[in-house]
N, CA, C and O of each residue as an XYZ file, in Angstrom:
372
protein
N     -25.781     -3.729     16.100
C     -25.684     -2.322     15.711
C     -24.084     -1.937     15.184
O     -23.130     -1.838     15.955
N     -24.025     -1.774     13.934
C     -22.835     -1.399     13.453
C     -22.146     -0.179     13.898
O     -22.765      0.884     13.862
N     -20.904     -0.219     14.322
C     -20.055      1.183     14.737
C     -19.743      1.836     13.686
O     -19.283      1.146     12.777
N     -19.853      3.129     13.466
C     -19.375      3.831     12.335
C     -17.991      3.832     12.049
O     -17.148      3.839     12.946
N     -17.716      3.825     10.845
C     -16.242      3.517     10.426
C     -15.289      4.735     10.828
O     -15.685      5.898     10.741
N     -14.105      4.424     11.240
C     -13.258      5.439     11.665
C     -12.268      5.896     10.527
O     -11.661      5.028      9.900
N     -12.100      7.117     10.264
C     -10.886      7.051      9.233
C      -9.645      6.877      9.569
O      -8.749      6.812      8.728
N      -9.466      6.791     10.732
C      -8.067      6.637     11.159
C      -7.713      4.938     11.208
O      -6.587      4.489     10.998
N      -8.780      4.203     11.492
C      -8.947      2.989     11.249
C      -8.853      2.456      9.666
O      -8.094      1.544      9.335
N      -9.611      3.061      8.868
C      -9.389      2.629      7.364
C      -7.745      3.115      6.879
O      -6.965      2.408      6.240
N      -7.554      4.152      7.251
C      -5.861      4.506      6.976
C      -4.926      3.441      7.551
O      -3.898      3.025      7.016
N      -5.404      3.095      8.636
C      -4.389      2.142      9.172
C      -4.488      0.652      8.816
O      -3.666     -0.210      9.128
N      -5.697      0.470      8.066
C      -5.825     -1.167      7.532
C      -5.084     -0.854      6.328
O      -4.208     -1.657      6.008
N      -5.299      0.291      5.513
C      -4.446      0.758      4.303
C      -2.785      0.359      4.420
O      -2.059     -0.279      3.658
N      -2.584      0.881      5.436
C      -1.090      1.011      5.700
C      -0.506     -0.529      5.891
O       0.543     -0.959      5.410
N      -1.422     -1.225      6.689
C      -1.011     -2.552      7.039
C      -0.785     -3.334      5.962
O       0.160     -4.111      5.834
N      -1.907     -3.070      4.962
C      -1.886     -3.904      3.735
C      -0.751     -3.681      2.782
O      -0.163     -4.588      2.193
N      -0.441     -2.166      2.658
C       0.717     -1.924      1.903
C       1.976     -2.548      2.593
O       2.638     -3.410      2.015
N       2.274     -2.117      3.773
C       3.403     -2.707      4.502
C       3.464     -4.020      4.890
O       4.502     -4.540      5.299
N       2.316     -4.642      4.778
C       2.344     -6.051      4.829
C       2.535     -7.066      3.707
O       2.406     -8.283      3.841
N       2.865     -6.409      2.561
C       3.345     -6.831      1.222
C       2.265     -7.042      0.313
O       2.438     -7.789     -0.650
N       1.091     -6.430      0.518
C      -0.004     -6.746     -0.437
C      -0.169     -5.808     -1.687
O      -0.918     -5.977     -2.649
N       0.760     -4.720     -1.431
C       1.155     -3.629     -2.417
C       0.371     -2.264     -2.328
O      -0.605     -2.103     -1.596
N       0.783     -1.521     -2.965
C       0.310     -0.043     -2.879
C      -1.193     -0.253     -3.458
O      -2.212     -0.002     -2.815
N      -1.157     -0.674     -4.569
C      -2.766     -0.722     -5.359
C      -3.777     -1.354     -4.559
O      -4.957     -1.190     -4.868
N      -3.469     -2.035     -3.596
C      -4.503     -2.810     -2.754
C      -4.711     -1.988     -1.711
O      -5.775     -2.289     -1.170
N      -4.126     -1.006     -1.140
C      -3.878      0.030     -0.104
C      -4.921      1.115     -0.581
O      -5.830      1.623      0.075
N      -4.500      1.370     -2.088
C      -5.351      2.498     -2.712
C      -6.857      2.131     -2.899
O      -7.745      2.948     -2.655
N      -7.112      0.818     -3.360
C      -8.295      0.548     -3.289
C      -9.194      0.526     -2.016
O     -10.310      1.027     -1.875
N      -8.510     -0.111     -1.205
C      -9.160      0.002      0.369
C      -9.769      1.363      0.752
O     -10.898      1.555      1.203
N      -8.758      2.322      0.475
C      -8.918      3.558      0.814
C     -10.087      4.435     -0.200
O     -10.748      5.391      0.204
N     -10.134      4.013     -1.209
C     -11.276      4.316     -2.236
C     -12.660      3.988     -1.628
O     -13.615      4.733     -1.409
N     -12.474      2.486     -1.391
C     -13.882      1.822     -1.197
C     -14.265      2.337      0.114
O     -15.459      2.583      0.287
N     -13.338      2.563      1.177
C     -13.806      2.959      2.339
C     -14.322      4.484      2.346
O     -15.238      4.802      3.105
N     -13.755      5.363      1.540
C     -13.996      6.507      1.815
C     -15.298      6.981      2.271
O     -15.401      7.611      3.323
N     -16.442      6.666      1.420
C     -17.813      7.058      1.735
C     -18.364      6.493      2.851
O     -19.390      6.965      3.342
N     -17.802      5.528      3.319
C     -18.343      4.940      4.370
C     -17.901      5.478      6.161
O     -18.447      5.300      7.250
N     -16.771      6.121      5.752
C     -16.324      6.691      6.943
C     -16.982      7.904      7.702
O     -17.718      8.542      6.949
N     -16.937      8.284      8.688
C     -17.605      9.397      9.486
C     -17.051     10.919      8.769
O     -15.881     11.301      8.758
N     -18.034     11.519      8.289
C     -17.649     12.711      7.790
C     -16.664     13.650      8.443
O     -15.993     14.437      7.774
N     -16.590     13.566      9.646
C     -15.565     14.275     10.429
C     -14.275     13.555     10.402
O     -13.401     14.180     11.003
N     -13.950     12.626      9.979
C     -13.087     11.641      9.699
C     -12.334     11.575      8.338
O     -11.162     11.254      8.140
N     -13.295     11.956      7.447
C     -13.044     11.668      5.928
C     -11.770     12.372      5.533
O     -11.131     11.691      4.731
N     -11.167     13.581      5.857
C     -10.089     14.175      5.635
C      -8.878     13.290      5.669
O      -7.982     13.364      4.827
N      -8.886     12.513      6.598
C      -7.814     11.348      7.218
C      -7.532     10.663      5.894
O      -6.402     10.614      5.408
N      -8.667     10.110      5.309
C      -8.899      9.179      4.316
C      -8.275      9.936      2.915
O      -7.454      9.390      2.177
N      -8.699     10.976      2.754
C      -8.418     11.924      1.680
C      -6.827     12.188      1.646
O      -6.132     12.098      0.634
N      -6.418     12.498      2.820
C      -5.001     12.729      3.059
C      -4.243     11.443      2.502
O      -3.408     11.523      1.601
N      -4.567     10.386      3.051
C      -3.977      9.104      2.457
C      -4.170      8.645      1.252
O      -3.290      7.947      0.749
N      -5.607      9.000      0.388
C      -5.445      8.791     -0.568
C      -4.596      9.654     -1.599
O      -4.116      9.182     -2.629
N      -4.472     10.962     -1.197
C      -3.753     11.795     -1.718
C      -1.826     11.507     -1.757
O      -1.003     11.757     -2.638
N      -1.679     10.907     -0.418
C      -0.385     10.518     -0.473
C       0.127      9.279     -1.303
O       1.224      9.195     -1.855
N      -0.803      8.402     -1.288
C      -0.566      6.993     -1.847
C      -0.511      7.325     -3.398
O       0.356      6.857     -4.137
N      -1.537      8.193     -3.826
C      -1.624      8.469     -5.203
C      -0.245      9.068     -5.528
O       0.434      8.433     -6.335
N       0.252     10.171     -5.026
C       1.290     10.865     -5.216
C       2.319      9.594     -5.400
O       2.719      9.437     -6.554
N       2.819      8.626     -4.365
C       3.687      7.742     -4.241
C       3.508      6.843     -5.657
O       4.501      6.562     -6.329
N       2.224      6.440     -6.029
C       2.163      6.038     -7.389
C       2.300      6.799     -8.732
O       2.166      6.268     -9.835
N       2.586      8.115     -8.508
C       2.780      8.885     -9.474
C       1.356      9.169    -10.167
O       1.351      9.397    -11.377
N       0.196      9.165     -9.479
C      -0.910      9.409     -9.941
C      -1.311     10.966     -9.723
O      -2.124     11.191     -8.826
N      -0.802     12.059    -10.475
C      -1.021     13.170     -9.755
C      -2.408     13.708     -9.982
O      -2.828     14.474     -9.114
N      -3.162     13.443    -10.973
C      -4.770     13.837    -11.023
C      -5.544     13.284     -9.607
O      -6.353     14.005     -9.024
N      -5.246     12.108     -9.193
C      -5.997     11.451     -8.095
C      -5.326     12.333     -6.872
O      -6.136     12.781     -6.061
N      -4.160     12.580     -6.689
C      -3.692     13.181     -5.717
C      -4.216     14.646     -5.450
O      -4.665     15.034     -4.371
N      -4.088     15.406     -6.607
C      -4.682     16.746     -6.433
C      -6.001     16.932     -6.142
O      -6.432     17.842     -5.433
N      -6.766     15.939     -6.771
C      -8.292     16.022     -6.287
C      -8.402     15.716     -4.777
O      -9.028     16.529     -4.098
N      -7.811     14.525     -4.116
C      -7.871     14.098     -2.799
C      -7.444     15.214     -1.750
O      -8.154     15.443     -0.771
N      -6.298     15.880     -1.980
C      -5.745     17.261     -1.461
C      -6.763     18.499     -1.566
O      -6.956     19.307     -0.658
N      -7.259     18.508     -2.578
C      -8.223     19.559     -2.762
C      -9.602     19.462     -1.683
O     -10.035     20.371     -0.974
N     -10.066     18.212     -1.797
C     -11.066     17.656     -0.943
C     -10.636     17.907      0.644
O     -11.399     18.405      1.472
N      -9.460     17.532      0.882
C      -8.918     17.877      2.379
C      -9.116     19.387      2.542
O      -9.709     19.846      3.518
N      -8.594     20.169      1.541
C      -8.638     21.671      1.660
C     -10.178     22.354      1.623
O     -10.479     23.416      2.168
N     -10.821     21.734      1.071
C     -12.463     22.033      1.209
C     -12.850     22.061      2.636
O     -13.457     23.053      3.040
N     -12.613     21.237      3.329
C     -12.771     21.006      4.959
C     -12.128     21.920      5.707
O     -12.721     22.405      6.670
N     -10.847     22.303      5.408
C     -10.129     23.341      6.082
C      -9.194     23.897      5.247
O      -8.237     23.274      4.789
N      -9.484     25.252      4.998
C      -8.341     25.860      3.852
C      -6.915     25.871      4.353
O      -5.950     26.015      3.604
N      -6.854     25.746      5.374
C      -5.210     26.164      5.729
C      -4.834     24.763      6.619
O      -4.169     24.810      7.654
N      -5.293     23.702      6.123
C      -4.745     22.431      6.899
C      -3.394     22.248      6.025
O      -3.271     22.257      4.801
N      -2.464     22.088      6.992
C      -1.174     22.045      6.459
C      -0.773     20.974      5.808
O       0.002     21.146      4.867
N      -1.159     19.772      6.117
C      -1.049     18.385      5.281
C      -1.832     18.888      3.989
O      -1.142     18.774      2.976
N      -2.913     19.338      3.805
C      -3.332     19.491      2.503
C      -2.767     20.438      1.677
O      -2.656     20.270      0.462
N      -2.376     21.499      2.310
C      -1.245     22.643      1.644
C      -0.176     21.798      0.867
O      -0.037     21.660     -0.349
N       0.501     21.301      1.858
C       1.870     20.853      1.290
C       1.535     19.676      0.240
O       2.227     19.486     -0.760
N       0.358     18.876      0.583
C      -0.074     17.721     -0.512
C      -0.339     18.166     -1.622
O       0.009     17.598     -2.657
N      -1.050     19.341     -1.583
C      -1.512     19.844     -2.903
C      -0.413     20.540     -3.667
O      -0.443     20.571     -4.897
N       0.700     21.182     -2.864
C       1.718     21.657     -3.486
C       2.385     20.558     -4.394
O       2.521     20.625     -5.616
N       2.806     19.456     -3.503
C       3.626     18.507     -3.908
C       2.847     17.372     -5.180
O       3.545     16.604     -5.841
N       1.543     17.446     -5.317
C       0.774     16.937     -6.246
C       0.814     17.762     -7.586
O       1.003     17.346     -8.729
N       0.589     19.024     -7.147
C       0.744     20.119     -8.323
C       2.109     20.046     -9.164
O       2.104     20.184    -10.387
N       3.249     19.825     -8.443
C       4.442     19.708     -8.681
C       4.742     18.328     -9.487
O       5.551     18.292    -10.414
N       4.022     17.222     -9.050
C       4.167     16.065     -9.828
C       3.528     16.204    -11.132
O       4.019     15.622    -12.099
N       2.492     16.912    -11.250
C       1.860     17.064    -12.361
C       2.200     18.179    -13.254
O       1.518     18.552    -14.209
N       3.387     18.709    -12.836
C       4.089     19.541    -13.626
C       3.592     20.914    -13.898
O       3.925     21.582    -14.877
N       2.671     21.335    -12.848
C       2.155     22.707    -12.622
C       2.948     23.622    -11.793
O       2.551     24.769    -11.584
């Protein structure tokens, strides 16, 4: 039996890739590939990381979309609100 994927574990693996010298794009790819496989209740953690890494990469559109997904789950999520504001600023909005 396969244990359901943990959002925190996916984020940790992505962080390990990036900080382990495999590059930001490798971490972003891991998160994008893992997102649909993590438990629904953990998916906001992956979306926050997708938004953060997209912002770092200068990819405003992906960052905005990821943080909007975080806020769909909880409209007053502090990380989602801050992330969306930062992503909108990056986009020039």
